N, C-alpha and C positions, 0 to 999 in steps of 0.2 A: 562391488566397489564402483564408485562414481567415476565417470570419464571426465567430467568438468564440474566446477562449482558454478551454479547458476547465479548470474549477476543481473539483477532486474533494474531497469530504468523506467520509473513511472512518469507519465506525462499526460496532460490534458490537451488534445489537439486544439480545442477551443481557445486555449491561452497560448500554446507553444508558438504558433505561427502568426500571432497577432502583432502587426507592426504599427498600430496606432500609438502615437507619442502622447502619453498622459490620458487620463480617463475622467469622465464625468461621473459623479456619484449617482448610482442607479441608472447609468446611461443605457441607451438602447443599442441594439446591434449596429445601427447606422452611426451612432455617435462614437461608440467605443471600439467598434470593429470586432472581428472574430477570426481566429485561425481556421484554416481549411485543411482538408486531407492533402491537397496538392502542395501545401507549404512544407510537408514532410517529404522532401525530395530524397532521391537516392544519395545525393551529397550529404544532406542533413543526417540521414540514417547511418551513413558510413562514418561520419564524425562521432556520432553516439557510440558506434561500435568501437572506434579507436579509443574511446574513453576507458574501454575495458568491459563493455556491456555485452551480455549474451542474449538477454531477453528484454523486450520492450512492452510495457503494459500500457495499452492505449485506453485511457480512462474516459468514460463519458461518450462513447461512440453510439451506443444503442439509443434509439429515439426515446426522448423523455419530454415531459411537459415543459412548455416555454411560453412566455408572454408574447414572443414574436409570432406573427401570423404567417402561416404558409398555406392558407386556404386556397390560394390560386394554384397550388400544386396538388390539390385534393386532400390536404391534411387537415383534419378537424382542429379548430381553434380550441385552446384550453381556457378555462375560466381563470382570470388572473388571481382570484382569491385562493386558488389551489396551487399556486406556484410560489416557490421560495426564490426570490431574485428574478430579474427579468429573463435570465438565461435558463433558470430552473435547475433543480437538483438532478444530477446524472443518475440518481438512485430512485427517482420517481418515474419508472419506465412507462411510457405511453403506448409503445408497440414493440413487443419482443422480437418482431420479425422485420424491423426497419432500423435505419440509422438516422442520426440527427440531421435534418436538412440544413441547420446552421453550418455544418462542416463541409458542405459540398459547394464547389464553384457552380455546378449545375444541379440544383436541388432535384430536378426531374430525373436525374441519373445518379442519385446519391449512393445507391448500393454499388453501382459500378465504380464510383470514386473510392469507396471503401475497399473493394476487392483489389483495385489497382494499388492502393496503399499497402495492403497485405503482401502483394507481389513484390513491391519495392523493399519491404522489410526483409523478405527472404533473399532478395538480390544483394542486399547490404550485409547479409550474414547475421541478421537478427531474427529471433523467434518471437512472433507477436502474440501477446496475451490480451484478452478482453475480459470485461466484467460479466459475470452471470449473477443476476439479482433475483434470488428465488423466494425470498421471504415476503416481499411486498411489491406493490406496483402503484402507479398513479391512480387516483380516484376516477379520473376520466379515461381510463385505459380503453383503447379501441384499436384493434389491429385492422389495417386496411389492405394488407397483402392477401393474396388468394390462400396461401398456406395458413396465414394467421387467422383469417376469417373461419376457416375450417376448424380451427382449434380455439375459437374465441372463449376467453375466460369468463365465467359467470353466466353464460347464455342459457344454461339448463338448471341454474340454481333455484331452489325454493326459498325465497327470502322470508317466508313466514316461520322458518325454523332457525333458531339461533345457531344450532350446529347440526349438520348432517354430513356423513362421510362422503356423500356424492356432491356436496356443494364445493365450489372453489373458494368461497369467502365465508367469513363469520358475520352474523347479523345480530342486530339489537332490535327485535320486533317491537313495533309500536312507538319507537323513538326516532325522531328526525335528527339528522346531523346538525350540530351547532358548531360552526367554525369559531376559532378564538377571536374575540373582539379586537385584539391587538393588531391583527393583520389589516384592519381597516385604515390604519395609519400609514401603510406602505404606499409610496408615491404612485405606483402603477395600479394599485387597487383604488385609490382615491380618484384617479383620472378615468377609470374604466366606465363604459356605458353598458357593459355586459350585465345582464340580469343576475341576481344572486343565484348561487348554486344550491340546489335542493337534493337531498338524499333521504328517502324514507322507504324502508327502514335504514337507519344508519348502519354502515359496515364498520367492523373493528379496525382501528388504526394500526399501521404497520409495526409500531414499537410495542405491540401487545397492550395497547391502551383500549380496554373494554368499556369505554365510556362513549356516549353519544356526543360528548362535549370535550374533545381533546384540547389540551392547552397549547400555548404558542410554542413551547419547547418540545412538544410531541411531534411525531412525524405526521402531522395532520393532513398533509397532501397525499398520503399513501393509505392503502388498505392492506391488511394482512391476508396472506394466502392460507388456505386450509388444506393441510396434508393428511387429514384423518385423525388429528389429535384433538380430543374433546377438551374444552376448557374447564377450569374448576367451576363449580364444586364436583361435577360428575367425573371429569378426567377420563383417562383411558385412551388406548390407541385402537384405531379401526383401519387396519391395513389389508384386510382380506374380505372382499376382493380389493385389488389395487385401486386406490382412490383416483378419481378422474384427474385431479391436479397433478398426480405423479406422471401420468401419461402425457399430459399437455406440456409439462416442464421438460420431460425427456425429449419431446419433439423439438423444443427450442434448443436444447443442447446439441442435438444432432444437426439441426439447421445450421448453427454457427460452426460446428466442427467441419462441415462440408465446405466452409469458406476458407479453409487452409489456415485457420488460426492454430496456434501451438498449444493453447490451453486457456483455462479460466481461473480468474481470481473470483472466488465465490463469496459474494457479499453476505455478511451476517450468517455464515453457514451454521453456526451453533444454534440459531433460532429455528432451524429446519431439522426434522427428525433424522437421526443417524440411519435409520432403516431405509429412508428414501435414498440417501447418498449411496449406500451399499448397492442398492438395486440399480440406480441410474448410472453411477460411475462405471459399474461393471458392464452395462450395455453400451455405453459410449466407448469405452476402451476396447470392447470386442470389435467394434467397427473402426475405431481410430486409435490404435495402440499407443501412439506417440503422445496423446493428449496429456497435459499436466493439469492437475486440480490443486488449487491452493485455497485453504479454508481461512477466512477471516473468523477467528474464534477467540473468545476471551475467557473461557472456562477451563482452566488447567485440568480439572478432574475428569473432563471428557476427552482430553487429547487422545488417549489410547484408543477409545472407541471410534473416533473420527479417522484416525490413521488406519485402523483395521478396516473401516468402511471403504477405503480406497483412495483417500486423499494422499497426494504425494508430499505436500508440505502444509504446515500449520503456522499461523501468525504467532510470533513470540512477543506479543505486546504485554501480556499480563506478567511475563517473566523478565526477559532481558531489558526491554524498553523501559518498563516502569522502574526496575531496580537501578538501571543506569541513570535515569532522570533523577531518582532520589539521591544517588551518589553525587551527581553534579550539583544538586541543591544543598548538599551537606547534611541531608537527613539520614543517610546511611553510610557506613564506611565502604570503601572500595572492595574490601574483602567479602562483603555481602554478595558480590557477583558470583562467588562460588556456589551459593545456594541455588542459583538459576539452573546450572547443569545438574546439580545434585538432585533437584526436585523433578527432573524430567525422566528419570528412570530409563535412560538409554535412548530417548527420542531426539537428542540434540541434532543429529544429522538430518532431521526432518523439519526443523524449525526455521522459518523465514525471519531473518533478523534485519532490523532497520532502526533509524532514529528520526525519520521523517516520512510522512505520507500525507494524503489529502485530508485526513482526519486530525492530524496532530499539528502542534505549533512548530514553526520553523526554529531550528536550533539557534540561529543567529538573532532571533527576535528578542525583544525586551521581556517577553513572557517566559522565556526558556533559558537559553545559554548566554544571553547578553552579548553575543558575538559568535562568529563561525568557528573560533578556535576551540570551543567546547566540543565540537564535532570530531576533533582529531583523536583524542583518546577514546571517545564513545564509539566512533565508527571503526576504529582499528580493532577494538574488541568485538564489535558486532560482526565484522567481516571475517575475522580469523579464529574465533572461538571454537568453531567446529566445521564440519563438512557441509552443512546446510547452506541454502541460498542466502544472499544478501541483497538488499534493495536500497536505492537512493531515489529521491524525488526531485524532479527537474528543477534546477535552480539551487538545490542544496549544495552542489559542488562549486557554486559561485558565492555562497554566503547570503542567499536571499533572506531578507528580514521581514517581508510581508508587512510593511509599514503602511498605516492608514487604512481607512474603510473604503471598500469598493461598492458596497450596497448592503444587501441582506446580511452578509457575513459579519459586518461590523469590523472594528479594528481589534482583532484578538490574536494577532501573531500567526494567523493562518492565511494561506492563499485561498481566496474565495472560489468555491466550486459552484456558486449560485449566480454569479454576475458576469457580465461582459467586462473583462478587465485585462490587465497585463501582469506579467512577472518581470519587473524591471531589469534585474540582473541577467535573466535568461534572454530577454529581448535584445540586450546589448551584445550578448554572445551570438544570438541568432543573426543579428546584423543584416536584416533584410534578405536572409537566405544565404549569406556568405559563410555563416557558422565558423567564426574565427575569433581570435583574441584581440582584435584591433581596438575595440571599444571598452575593454576591461581595464580596471586599474591594477597596479602591481599586486595588491593583496588578493584580488580575485584570481589573477593568473596563478599566483603561488598556491592558493587553495585548490584550484582545479588540478594543478600538477600533483598535489598530495593525493586527491581522490584517484587520479589516473594511476599513480604509483601503487596505491593500496589495492586497487582493482587488478592491476597487473600481477601483484604478489599473490592475490587470491587464486590466480590460475596455476600457481605452482603445485606440483603433486603433493607436497607436504601439507598444504592447506586443503586441497581437493579430496584427498583420501588418507592423509596421515592421522596419527593418534594424538590425543590430548592428554596433557599431564599438568595438573594444577600445582603451583608452587607455593600457594599462600600459607600452607601449614609449616613451611620451612623458612618463612620470612619473618623478621622481628616484628613484634606486635605494634611498635610505635610507627611502623610504615603502613599499617592496614587501613588507616583512614583515607589515604590518598592513592596508594599504589595497588595495582592489580597486575600480577605476572603469572605466566604459564608457558609451557613448552608445547610446540607442535612437532611431531617427529615421525619418521618412518625409517626404513632400513638404511637409507642413504643420507638423510638430513635430520638435523636438530635445529629448530628455530626457537629462540627466546622472544616472547612478546611481553613488553612491559609498558603500562599506561599510567601516567600521572594525572589524576583527576583534580588536583588542587589548582585553584585559580591564581594562587600567589606563591606557593612554596616550590623551590627547586629541591629535589630529593637526591641525596647521595645514598645509594642503596647497594648493599652487598647481597646479591641474589644467590643464595645457597642452592645448589642442585643436589638433592639427597642421594646417598649411595643406592637407595632403592631404585632410583631412575636408571642409573648406570647398569645395574643388574638386569633391569627390565629390557633395556635396549641392546645390551650386549656390547657396549662400547667402554673404552677406558675413560675414567673420569678426568675432569679438568685438574691441573692446568696443562695437561699434555697436548691439548689441541689449541689451535688458533681460533680467532673469531673474525667475522666480517659483518659490518653494520650494513644491513639491507635497507633500513629506513630509519630516519631520525627526524621527526617532524614536530612542530609546535611553535607557537608565537615566541616563546622564550626558551627554545631548546638549548641545552648546554653544548658548548664547543669542547668541553673537557673529554678526553678520550676514554672510551670504554676499555676496561682492563680485565684480564682474567686473574683470579686469585685462587687461594687454596680451596678447591671444591666448588668454586662458583665464579660469578662475574660481578665486578663493581661497575655500576653505571651511574650517570648523572642525568637526571630527568628534569627538564625545565617545567614550569607551570603549563598545564594543559598540553601535554606532549605525549608522544608514543614512539617507541623504538621497537624495531624488529632486528634481531641479531642472530646471525647464523654461526653455529659452533662447527668449526671445520673438522 
C-alpha cells in the first residue's frame, strides 16, 4: 500500500527563473535572458511544496546542444545547423556527464550549482527528478568530463557496418548526411559563419529515421543509439554478450544517481528494448533502492512488459490524456473514460496522469481547451481516478496560454522548449523571486487555489490507497455525454467524484449508488448518511445545494466543473 500519492511539478529552469520582460523572436540569451539554478531558491521551492507538490521534475538540466557559445569555458561549440532554436532541444544531449552552462551563474562551476539545487530541493521537502534520455543524443555529442571521456559513445564503432552489436550507433555506409534544406531559413543558420556540417557515413536519426536525408519534422539534430537490436529486414536481438551501449548507459544512470536525485523520467522509454531496462533498473536500484523510474511510453500493449522490467510508473498519455482530450472536444462521450481503466488490466496504480507537459499543448490555449476552465474537470479526474501519480506543468495552475511564437517552436499552443523565452503567467507569480500572488489577476488566483485544493485532496488516504468504483453503469444514458462519476472509498471514507465536461450545459443529475457497492463496502445505503462537499469548482459551478435522495445523491454541476463529495 502506498504511503503517499506522488504529485509531480514539471518545470524548465531555463524558463522558470527568467525575469526578462518581453522577448525577441529567436532572441539570443543576451536579449531574452535565461533562468538559472540559483533562481530556484529554497523560498521558491517551499512555495512549490505548499502548492501540494511532492516531486519536482527539473527538465533540461543535462548538457544539450545550443547556439550559444561557451568555448571560453572549454565547451565545444555546436554547429547551428544541428540545433533547434537558439537554446536547443533539451533532448539532444551533448554530454551525458555535464549540465547546461546556460543554467549556471558561474558556468565554470556549473555542476556544483546543480548539486546545490538538488540540496535545496531536499531542504524544501521536494524529491528532485531529472530526465534520462536513452534513445538518442546530439549529432555532435562529445563528453569532456574525465568519466565521460572514459565512456565516450561511438569511439570504438566500426562505421563501415550498418549494424553491429558492438557499435553504439547505426550507420548508413556510403551515404553522407543531408540535412533538411528548410533549416537554412532559420535566422541563426543564415547568420552563421560556421562551415557546413559533414557526416560520412550518415548515422541513423533519433526517431528511427533510417534515411541519410531526414526531413525537417524528423529529429534530424539527433542520432539513434544501438542497444543490440538489428534493424529490418534482418531484425533480431543481440544481447549476449551485453552490448557496449548498455554498459555505457548504466554508467550514466549511476553517475546521476550518485548526485542525490530521486529518480528519472525516461525519455521515449518505449523505443529502448525492455531487456535493457530490466537489466539496468535492477542494477541501479540495487545500489540506490529509493530511485524512481518513470517511462515515457505510448504503446499500451507493452505496458505490462515495461512495468515488469522495473519501471515504477508509466505515462498514461495514450489512454487517459487522449480520451479526456477527445471528451473535451466533443468527439467522445464522458462515459468513454471508463474504457481507460478497463483497458489497463489492473495497472491503474502505476499510471502517471497529466493534462499538460512540455510536449503537449496548454489546456488554456486556443488549440486545446479555449481557456483554463477545461482543466477543472479534466485534472480532477486525472488526479483522483486512482492511486497513481499526477503531474502538472509549471504555469498550468495559472492558466498559461502559450500565446505567440518564441522562435523555432512557432505559435502552436505549447511553451517552447527550444528557445530563450518566458512563461508570462508563471513569471508574474515568480515576481522576481518573491513567489507570490501580487501580480496575478483574480482569475489566476482562483485557478491556482483550485489546483492547490485538488492537490491537497490527493494527499488524503482515500485517494492515496483507497479503492475505485465506477458509477457510469448506474447513471442515466442521457448524462453520459458530459458527466463522469465514480467513488473512491476505503473502510473509513466514501468520496463521490463527479465531473461535467460540457462547455455550456449545467447538469442536474441523480447519481444512483448501486446496492452492490453498499454490499462491497459493508456500509448502510443512503439516505441514512449525511454528505459534505469537499470541493465544488468551475467557472459556472452551481450554487444549488447537493442533496441525498433514495439510494443516491442529486447534484447540480455547472459547465466545466467538478465536485468531490464525502458521504459521511
